[in-house]
N, C-alpha and C positions, 0 to 999 in steps of 0.2 A: 334498627340500621342505623341512625344516626348517629349515635355514638361509635360505633365501629367506624364510618365514615370519619368522622373526628379524630378517633385516636388512630386511624390508619394514616390520614393527613400529618398529623404532630408528629409518626414517627419517620415518615418519608422526608418530611422538611428538617428534624433533627440528623439523621443522619446526612442529609446534603449539605448541612452547614457543619458537622463535625468532620468531616472532609476534610474541608478545608483547614479547619484548625491546626489537622496531622501536618503542616509543612515544618519540614526541616529549616530550623535555623542557621544562620551561615556561624562558623567558628569562631571563638572569641579568637579578638586580635592579643598579640603580648602586654599592648599597656592594660588592657581588659582583665586580664591574666592575675597580673601583678596588683590589680586593685583589688580583685579577690581575694588573693590569697593576703595581702595586706588585712584586708576589713576579717577572714577568718582568723590572723594573728592578732589584733584587739580585742576581736570579741572571746578569743583563748585567755588572752590576760587579762580581759574582764572577769571572766569566771574564777581565773586564779586568787583576784583580790576578792571576789565576792565570799568564797572558801577561808581567804585566810580572814577577814571581816569577822565571818560565823567562829570559827575558830575561835578568835582573841573574844566575842562573848561569851561563848559555849564559856569559857575558862573563867570569864568576871561574872558568869552564874553560878559557878558553881563554888566560885570561891568566897561569894555570897553567902549561899548557901549552907559552909560548913562554919560559917563564921555564926551566921544566925541560931542554927541548930546547935550549935557548941553552947553559944550562951544560953539557950533555952534550956539546957540539959537533955538535949535529945541524943541518943546513942544513936551514932554514923558507923556506916560502913568506909571501909580506907578508900580512897581514889581509885576507878582504874589508871594505870599508865595510858599514855595519848603520848601519840609522837607531838612532838614541839611546833607550834603553828610558824610556817614557811612566809616571811616577807616575798611577794613576788617586786617589790624595786617599783620602781617607775617604767612605762613600758617604751621598747627601743626600738624603732622599727625596721627591721634588716636593711640592708644594706642592698642595692639593687647590683643584679650579677651583672660583672661585665659582659659586653653582648661578645660573642665570637668572634674573631676576624673570616674574615670570606677568604676560604683556600682557592687561589686560582689554580686551573687545572696548565698543568705542564704541556706546552706546544707538541703538535705529534712527531716522531722524529723521521725523517725523510732516508729512505735507503736508497 
């Protein structure tokens, strides 16, 4: 009986606290949206740099393998053709879009 009461009380308290946690957050400002977009662009560029570094290291390992296998007299298969490693270059932040000028409403004509 005591365990049932404790479980029921815990369930009631959890439902009360979860209802307050479901409050809706205010919409992001334009500045916050721009910061989020720049952070996403930096992350994407970082991923491209990591892919480039991985590609270069794979080429280096493959070249070393073929060099040592050839000098050791091992028979190797020809390397698989892969696309060349593309260097993404340094990160360049996108220029912020100019704000659109506010369009004034035309005055109403009186007849």
